N, C-alpha and C positions, 0 to 999 in steps of 0.2 A: 573844388574839393569834394570828394565822394562822401557818401554817408559813412562808410567804414572808416575813412580818415578822420572824420569829424569825432566819432566816438573814440577811435584810438588815441588821438591826440589829447583829448580830455582825460582819458584814463591814464595816459602816460604822465600828464601833469599832476594828476591826483597822487599817483605813486611817489613822485618826486617830492611834493610838498608834505605828504604824510611821513616820508622818511626824515624830513627836517624837523617836524614838531615832535615826532617820537624820540629822536636823538636828544633833543632838548630836555624833554620830560625824563628820559632815561638817566642822563648825567646829573640832572637836578636831584632825582631821587638818590642816586648813589652818593652824591657829595653832601646833601643837606638832611636827608631823611634816614638813610641807613648807615651813615659814617659813624654815628655813635656806637653801633654794634660791632665795629671792626677796629682791630688794633692799629694798623696802618692803612687808613682809608685812601690815601693819595699815592700809594706805591703801586704802579701798574704791574700786572702779571698776565701770563698767558691765559689763565682762566677768565680773566676780566675781559679781555678782547674776544675771547670764544663765546662768553655769555652774551656779550654786546652783539656779536654777529648772528648768534642763534636767535636771540630776541628779535632782531630784525627780519630774520627769515619767517619766524612765526607770524609777526605782524604783517608781512607781505602776503602770507598765506591767508590771513584773515581778510585782509583788504581785497584780495582777489575773489574771495568767496562772496564778497558783496555784490559782485557783477552777476552772481548766479540768481539773486533774489531781488535786487533792486529793479523796480519797473515803475513807469508813469502811472499804470493803472492797477487797481486792486483786484487781481484775479482771484477767484474762489479755488482753493486747491481741491484735488479729489480726495475723498475719504478713503479709509484703510480698506473697507470693504470693496469700494470701486477699484482700487489698486490691485487688490488680489484678483478680483473678477477679470480685470484687464489682463494680467499676467497669465491666468488660467486660459482665457480664450485665446491669447496670442500663442501659448504653447500648443494648444489644441489646433489652431489653424496651421501652425507650422507642421504638425504631424499629419493631420488628415487633410489639410488644404482647405480651401473655401475663401470666400470673400470677406468673412468677419461680420461682426455686427455693425450696422450703420451708425448706431449711437456711440459705440466705442471708437469708431474710425472718424467720427466728426472733428473738425478742427477745433472746436471749443473744448471737447473733452481731452484731446491731445494736449492743448494748452494747459488745462487743469493738471494733467498728469505731469507735465514738465515743471509746473509750479510746486507740486508736492515733492518731486524729486529734488528740485532746487532747495526746498526747505530742509529736507533730510540731509543733503550734503553740507548745507550751512550749519546744521546742528553738529555734525561729525567734525567739521573743520573748526568750530568755535571750541568744542571740548578738546580737541588736540592742541590748538593754539593756546587755550588756557592753561593746559598742563605744561607746555614748554615755556610760555612766557612768564608765568609766575615763578617757575623754577629758576629761570634765568635772572629775574630781577632779585630774588632772595638768595642766589647762590653765593655772592661774594661776601660772605660773613662767617665768622668762626662759629656762630650760633647755629647755623643751618648748613650742614654738609653731609656727604655720605647718603646712607639709606634714609635718614630723616628728610633729605631733600626730595626724595621720591613721594614721601607722605605729603609734603608741601605741594608737589606737582599734582597728586591726585586730588587734593582740595582745589587746585586751580582748574582741574577737569570738571569739577562740580560747578565751580564759578562760570566756566565757559558754557556749560549746558543751561545754567540759569540765565546767563545773558542771552543766548540764543533763542531760548523759549520766550523771554520777555520781548525781544526784538521782533519776533514773528507774530506774537499775540497782539502786540499793540500796533501792528501794521506799520512799523517804523520803515519798512522796506519800500514803502510807496513814496515816490518823489513828489515834493510839494513845490510847485513852480510859483515864485513871486512875481506878480504883475509889475510891481515897481522894482526895477532893477537898480541894485547899488554896486559899487566897486567890490571886487572879490575880497580884498582884505578887510574892508568895512563889514561886509556880510559874515566873513568868518569871526571877526572880532565880537559881533553882536551875539553870537552863539556860545562863546566861551563860558559865561556864567551858568547857562543852563546845562552845558556838557559837564562842568565841574559838579553841580548838584546831582545830576543824574548818575555820574560816576561814584559820588559818595553814597547814594542810596543803594545802587547795585552791589557795590562792594561790601556794604554792611549786611545786606541780605545774603549775599554769598558767604560771608564770614559765619554768620549765624547757622545757614543751612550746612555748610561743609563741616561745622563742628560736630555735627552728628556722625560724620564719616570717621572722625578720629576715634570714636568708641570702637568701631569695628576693625580698625587697622591693627596689624600685628605690632608687637612692642618694639621691633627693630626699626619700624618705620616712624616711631614716635621719638620725640627728643626726651632723652633720659637726663634727669638732674633735679635740681631744687625747683621750688615753686617760682622764684625768680627767673630762672632759665625757661620755665613754661611760659611765663607771662611775656618774656623777650621773644620767644618762638611765635607766639600768637600775634604780638605786635608786628613782627617782621612780616608774616603772612597777610595781615591786614593792609600794611603799606604796599606790599608787593600786588595785592588784588586791586587796591586802589589805583595804583600806577597803570597797571594793564587796562583796567576799565576806563581810565581817563584817555589813554591813547586809542582805545577803541571808540570811544565817544567822540574824540576829535576826528578821527578817521571817517565816522559816519557823517559828522556835520561838514567836514571838508568835502566829502563825496557828493552830499546834497547841494553844497554851494557850487561846486565847479560844474556838475552835470545839469543844474538848472539855470546856469547863465545864459543869457540870450545870445543866440548865434545870428548874425546878420546874413540872410540869404540874398545878397545882392553884389553885383560887380562894384569895384571901386569907382567912387563918384568922379567924374571927369574922364573916365575910359571910354573907349568905343562902345562896349557892351552896355555901358550906362546910358548912352545916348540913343542906342537903337532899340535894345529890348531889355530893360532893367528888371522886369518881372519874371523872366523866364526860369532862373534858378529857384526862386521861391515857388513858383507854380509847379515846377518839376518835382520839388521835394513834397509839396502837398499831395500831388496826384500819383506819385510813384512810390512813396514810402510805404513801408509795411505798417498795416493797421495796428495801433498800440505800441509802436516803436518809439524810442527816444528821439530819433530823427523827425518823426511826425509832430510830436508835441513841440519840439523845438521850432518847427516851421509854422505851426499854428500860433505859437507865442509871438514869433516875429511879425506875422501878420496882424495879430491883435494890437500890438504896440504901434505899428505903422498906421493902422486905421483910427485908433483911438487918441493918439498923441501927435504932437507936431515935431518930432524928432527927425523924421525923414519925409518931409512934404514932397519932395521931387518923386519919391517912390510911390506915394498915394496918388500924385497926379498922373503917373503912368498907368494907373488902373482905368482912368477915363479916357483912354484913347479913342480915336474917331471910330474905328470899326466896332468897338463894343465887344469884341471877342475876349479880351483880357478880363474885362468886368464880369461877363458871363461866367468865365472860368473860376474866378474868385467867388462868385455867388454860389456856384455849383458845389465847390469844395466845402463852403461853410454850411450849406443847407443840407449836405449829405449827413453830417453827424447829427443834426436835429431831427432829420427824417428818420434816420436809424432809431433814435431815442423814442420817438413817437410810435414807430411801428413796434418796438420791443414792449412798450408800456401798453399798446393796444392788444398785443398778444397775451400779456400777462393778466389784463383786465378782462379778457374775453370770457364770457360766461358768468361774470361776476354779478351782473344785474338780474333781478328777478323779484318774486314777491316775498313777502315776509317769511313764509315758511322755509323756502329755499335759502333765504339769507341766514335764518336761525339754525338751519342744519349745517351750513358751511361754517358758522361761528362755533358751533360745537365740535366740529371736526378739526382738532388742532393739527394733525399731520397734513391735512390739505392747506390750512392756512399757512403752515411753515413752508410748504412747497411753493405756494403762491407768492409769500413774502420774499423767499430766496430768489424766485424768478424775477421779481420787481426789483430787488436789490442789485441783481446783476445788470439790469437796464441802466443803472446809474453808475457802473463801472467807469465809464467815459465822462463822468460829471466835469471834470476840469476842462476836457476838450469841448463839451457842448456849451460850457459857460463862455469859453473863448469865442466860439463860433457865434452865439447869440449876441455877445457885446461887439464883435467885429462886424457882423452884417448890419446890425443896427447903427453903428457909428458910420459905416460907409454909405449906408442908405441916407442918413440924415446929412452927411457931408456933401452928398451928391446934389443936394438942393442949392448949394452955392458954388461947388467946385466942378460939377458936371457941365462943361461948356457945350458938348454936343448932344446932351440929352439921352445918352445910352441907357441910363438906368431905368427911364420910363419907356423909351422906344423898344427896348428888348423884353419888356414885360417882367424885369427883375424885381421892381418894387411890389407888384401884386404877389409874386411868388414869395418874397421875404415876408411880407405882412401874413399871408395866408399860412405859411409854415410856422411862424412863431406863434400865431393865435392857435392853430391846431396842437402844437406841442404844449402850449399852456393848458388847454382844455384837457389834454391827456395827463399831465402832471397834477392838475387839480382833481382829476378823477381818481388818481392814485392816492391823494390826500383824503378822499371821501366826500368831496364836494359835489353838488348836483351839476350835471352838465346838459340837462334837457333844456329846451327853449322855455323861457318864462313867460307865461301868459300875463297880460295887464290885469291889475286889480279890477274887480266888477264894481261899477259905480252905481249906487242906489239914489234915491230921492235926496235932494239937498247935498248932492256931491259926497254922500256918505260911502266909504269903501267897505265893501262886504268881504269878509275873510273867506278864502277858498279852503275846501277841506284838504287836508294832507293825506296824501296817498301812502305816505311812509316809504316810498320808493327812492332809492339813491342809484345813480349809475355807477358809482365807484364802490369798491369794497368797504363795507362797514367796519370790518375787523381792523383795517388799516387806518381809517379815519380816527379810530379811537386810540391808537398807539402813538400818542403825541410825544412820548419820551423816547421812542425808538430811533435807530439810525435811519430807516427808510423815511419816516416822516420828516426827519431833519434835512435829508438829501432833497426830498420833494419840495419842501417849504423853500429851502435856498434856491432851487432851480426855478421855481415859480417866481420868486422875488426877482431873479436875475431876468427872466423873460419879460416880466412886467415892466421893469425898468428900461429894458431894451425897446419895448414897443412904445412906452411913453416918450422915449427920446426920438422916435420916428414921428409919432403923433404931434408932439410940440413943435417940430419944425414944419411939418405939412399940414398943420392944423387948418389953416385957411383953405387950402386946396381941397381937403377932405370934408369940410363943411360945405363948400360949394358943390362937390359931388353928391353929398347927401341931399341938399336942397333940389338938386336937379334929378335926383332919383338914379344917380349914376355910381353910388358908393360901392355897390357889390361889383359892378363891371370893372371899375378902375382900380380897386384895391383888394378884390378877392378873385382867386382863380375859379374858372367855370367848372373844372373837374371836381370830383368827390375828394374831399380832404382825407388825409390818412387816419385821422380820428375826429369824430363828431360829424357835423353836417354843416353845409354852407349857411344855414340859418343861424346856427349857433355862433359861427365865426362872425357874421354880420352883427349879431346882437352884442358879442364881445367888443367888436370894434367900436360900436356906438357907446358902450359904456367907457372905453378909453377916451373917445372924443368928448364925453361928458366929464371926464376925469373922476369916474366913479368905480373903475375897476380895482378890486382889492382881493 
């Protein structure tokens, strides 16, 4: 099955199940919630079926708009100024020609522009869908009809805008992949209480905010009558906005559940392909998928589950085939994301070290700090992918101690590459947190084994401004990433502890477990010192 077919089938299944639960919610609302406001609630009419059909079309439009914004990684959108500059230069280049600005033609900037345009389109569709959906839900009642129904729809438009802004601001468009996979029905059922609470909150906020709009509406768009009729009208709108919000929340939750479900990139067990080359579909998806795409994330999730758990032991055993080519390909695709994270952090931290005067000037320069924080934050956009890679490669290396019959992990040099990359990435992440990354000199010993304190130079290799922002999102991501990498390294050290101690006593620790070439971040001396701390179980 191709990548397009995987995404297409999942989106088609999402639309089918979304129509099922929205139908149930719609008829439940009409029968039990809005029936007290209708003289003949159970008598079908043409307007009832028309409202039902239009409601489903608007919900289908909203569900389709989720595809424009939903993504596995949180890309930073382009600002309004950057969008205006991009359009101006595009028009200017179209008229007078030229190659354009390299910065504006970079793939990262084009991705940010697409993200911004996707957000704008999502807001427009949410507002339009809110207008139609709320009007359709509230239509089948004698209390709301004619021009007042348009006033209800305009309030639904405000509700759609509020929902879209909240959806984008809280980054609910980022897919969250659960490592522990559950059945689809169970996963969907677990999210029903939170969807109900969220719908209740958003409909209440939309009711209060849209009430301001009623003041500025012309009189013909308002319900005319007694105070009781006014209360009934407000109750109908609140019920309608809650029903639409609940349908949207259930669609969002269903979209998350279906698209984050594990896909098994392997031929059927027992087939000829499973006997000859069972790893090729997975490796093809890992190597050929578009970076940041849903297919790439599903492939890494499948690889992580195979390496960490015992659900498909036959697939993990195929990684340790005699030639070692499959094992090397798996290691390369896992280390690629960690190396990219290390390089990005190294570029973001470049020039941050210096004396106290330089550091003080950087701390007082808030725009510079903001740009540096933004660049470092973008380095953690692939946090989920890097976490999977660290856990996968650590689990695979640890299991090679007992499952690698041909010794391909050690003979191909993959063990040294794994440990070196994990240590270098850990040093870069700790530098991002503001920790010292220079080689620690031993304490000076005086007479009677008294330790003499060394003078502090006040220098730190990481940016001091970041180290102090412990409540910020950057520190939280760096702390979580460092914890994952430390756990991964400890899982390797605990299995190979005796071998590493033997290499350290023989003076071969650096040669056996650390690459000879210069690491992407830090020095070989720092990596060796870090590895010794892990061997002593003192790394924290």
